[in-house]
C-alpha positions in Angstrom: -1.1 97.9 52.9 -1.4 98.4 49.4 -0.2 101.3 47.2 3.4 101.3 48.8 3.5 97.9 48.5 2.3 97.8 45.0 5.4 100.0 44.0 7.6 98.0 45.7 6.8 94.8 44.1 6.9 96.2 40.8 10.4 96.8 41.4 10.9 93.0 41.8 11.7 90.9 38.5 10.0 88.2 39.5 6.8 90.3 39.3 7.7 91.7 36.1 5.1 91.9 34.0 1.5 91.8 36.4 -0.8 94.1 35.5 -1.4 97.0 38.0 -4.8 94.8 39.3 -2.7 92.1 40.0 0.0 93.8 41.8 -2.7 95.3 44.0 -3.9 92.0 45.0 -0.7 90.8 45.7 0.3 93.5 47.6 -3.1 93.4 49.7 -1.7 89.8 50.8 1.5 91.1 52.4 2.6 92.3 55.8 5.5 94.7 56.0 8.4 93.1 58.8 11.1 95.7 60.2 13.8 94.0 61.5 16.6 96.0 63.4 20.5 95.4 61.7 21.6 92.3 63.4 18.5 90.6 64.0 17.9 86.9 61.8 15.2 86.9 60.3 15.1 83.6 59.9 17.3 80.6 61.4 18.5 77.6 59.3 16.0 75.0 60.1 13.8 76.7 60.5 10.1 76.6 59.3 9.7 77.8 56.0 6.4 79.4 55.9 7.3 82.9 54.4 8.9 84.8 51.6 10.7 87.5 51.8 11.0 91.1 49.6 13.7 93.9 50.8 11.6 97.0 50.2 14.8 99.1 52.5 17.7 98.1 54.1 19.8 94.7 53.2 20.2 91.4 54.3 22.5 88.0 54.3 22.1 84.7 54.1 24.5 82.3 55.6 26.0 79.5 57.5 28.2 78.8 60.4 30.0 75.5 61.0 30.0 73.4 63.8 33.5 75.4 64.9 32.3 78.6 64.0 33.5 79.8 60.5 31.1 81.8 59.1 30.5 81.7 55.1 28.2 84.3 53.1 26.0 82.4 50.8 24.4 86.0 49.7 23.9 89.3 50.1 20.3 91.0 49.1 19.1 94.4 48.9 16.1 96.9 48.1 14.4 95.1 45.3 15.8 91.5 45.9 14.1 88.9 47.6 14.5 85.6 49.5 13.4 82.9 51.6 11.2 80.8 48.6 13.0 77.7 48.6 11.2 76.6 51.1 7.9 77.7 50.6 8.7 75.5 47.3 10.0 72.2 48.8 8.5 72.7 52.2 11.9 71.7 53.9 13.6 73.6 56.6 15.5 76.7 56.0 18.7 75.9 55.4 20.6 79.0 56.3 20.7 81.9 58.7 19.1 85.5 56.9 20.6 88.2 58.7 19.5 92.2 58.7 22.9 93.7 57.9 21.1 97.4 58.5 17.9 98.4 59.6 15.4 96.9 56.9 11.9 96.6 56.2 10.3 93.3 54.3 7.4 92.8 52.9 6.0 89.3 53.8 4.4 86.8 51.9 2.9 83.8 53.5 3.2 79.7 51.5 -0.3 80.1 51.1 -0.7 83.2 49.4 2.9 82.4 47.5 1.4 79.2 46.2 -1.9 80.9 45.4 -0.1 83.3 43.6 2.2 81.0 41.5 -1.0 78.8 40.6 -2.8 82.0 39.4 0.3 83.4 37.4 2.2 81.0 35.3 4.2 83.8 34.2 5.2 84.5 37.4 6.3 80.5 37.6 8.8 80.8 35.1 10.0 83.6 36.3 10.9 82.1 39.6 11.5 79.1 37.9 14.8 81.2 35.8 15.6 83.6 39.3 16.3 80.1 40.8 18.3 78.6 38.2 20.8 81.7 38.0 21.3 81.3 42.2 21.9 77.4 41.8 24.4 78.4 39.0 26.3 81.1 41.7 26.2 78.4 44.2 27.8 75.9 41.3 30.8 78.2 40.9 31.0 79.3 44.2 31.9 75.2 44.8 33.8 75.7 41.5 35.6 78.7 42.3 37.1 77.3 45.9 38.2 74.2 44.0 40.1 75.7 41.2 40.7 79.6 42.2 43.0 81.3 44.5 42.4 84.3 46.5 42.9 87.2 44.3 41.1 85.1 41.2 37.9 84.7 43.9 37.7 88.2 45.1 38.0 89.8 41.5 35.0 87.5 40.7 33.1 88.1 43.5 33.3 91.8 43.4 32.6 91.5 39.4 29.2 89.7 40.4 28.3 92.3 43.0 28.5 95.1 40.3 27.3 93.3 37.6 23.7 95.1 37.8 24.8 97.4 40.5 27.4 100.9 40.1 28.6 99.6 43.3 28.7 97.1 46.0 26.4 97.5 49.0 28.6 98.6 52.1 30.5 95.3 53.1 33.3 95.1 55.8 36.8 93.2 54.8 34.8 90.3 57.3 32.0 89.8 55.2 34.3 89.6 52.1 36.4 87.2 53.3 33.3 85.3 54.5 32.2 85.2 50.7 35.2 84.1 49.4 36.6 82.1 51.9 39.4 83.6 52.9 41.1 85.2 55.7 40.2 89.3 55.9 44.2 90.3 56.0 44.0 88.6 52.9 41.1 90.3 51.2 42.6 93.5 52.7 45.7 93.0 50.9 44.3 91.9 47.5 42.1 95.1 47.4 44.7 97.2 48.7 46.6 95.3 45.1 43.6 96.3 42.9 43.3 99.7 44.4 46.7 100.8 43.5 46.2 99.7 39.7 43.5 101.8 39.0 40.7 98.7 39.0 38.7 99.7 41.4 37.8 102.5 44.4 37.5 101.2 47.8 36.2 103.7 50.5 34.0 103.1 53.6 32.8 99.4 52.7 31.7 100.7 49.2 33.4 98.8 46.2 33.6 100.9 43.2 34.7 98.7 40.0 36.4 100.9 37.4 37.8 98.8 35.0 36.0 95.6 34.6 37.7 93.9 31.8 41.2 94.4 33.4 39.7 92.9 37.1 38.3 90.4 35.0 41.9 89.2 33.4 43.0 88.1 37.4 40.2 85.4 37.5 40.8 84.0 33.9 
C-alpha cells in the first residue's frame, strides 16, 4: 500500500513539504483499517500505540462522565489526524475515539511514527504547531463554558467548524449539544433562531454559515 496512501498523506497538513519519495517511504509503513459506524477506534485508558489519519469517513473523540453524560471534544473528517498525543507522552488514551460513519483509517505504529519525526525535523515542528492549536481549542472550550451562554457557545462552535470548510459534516443536534454543553432542545431552539435570521442554513444535519460576521457578533 503506497500509491493511494501516499496520495492521502499528501493532503494532511502535518506532512506538507515532504518530497514524493519521502511520502512513499512513510506510506509503506502504514496499515489500512476499516471501522464501521459506531465502533470504537480506541477507548479511554487503552495503550497509545498508533497514530491515525482519516482516509475517508469521520471520527469523534469524546469523554463520558460516570453519570453517562457525553462531552464531544473533537470531530475529525477525511484528511485529519488524531491519536498522536499518546504516542508522544507514552500515556494511555485520554478519551474514546468512535467512527461516526463507516471510515477508512491509515494507521502508523508508534515506532514508525517516532522514526519519522526524528528523520524529518520539519514534521516535528508542524506537529507541535498542530498540538498547540488543539490545546488552544481545549482552553477555549473551558473558557466558553465559564463565560458564554448557550447561543454564544453554539455560534462560536459553528464558526470554528466551518472555518476551513464550506459547511459542517453531518451532525445530529445531540452531537452539537454534547459539543457545547447544552441540551438538544436548547441547541435546536438557537439553530432555528439563527436560521430564521438568515445567518445559516441547516438541513440533514449539515450547517452552512451564510453570514459569518453577523454570527460572530453573537459571540462577543
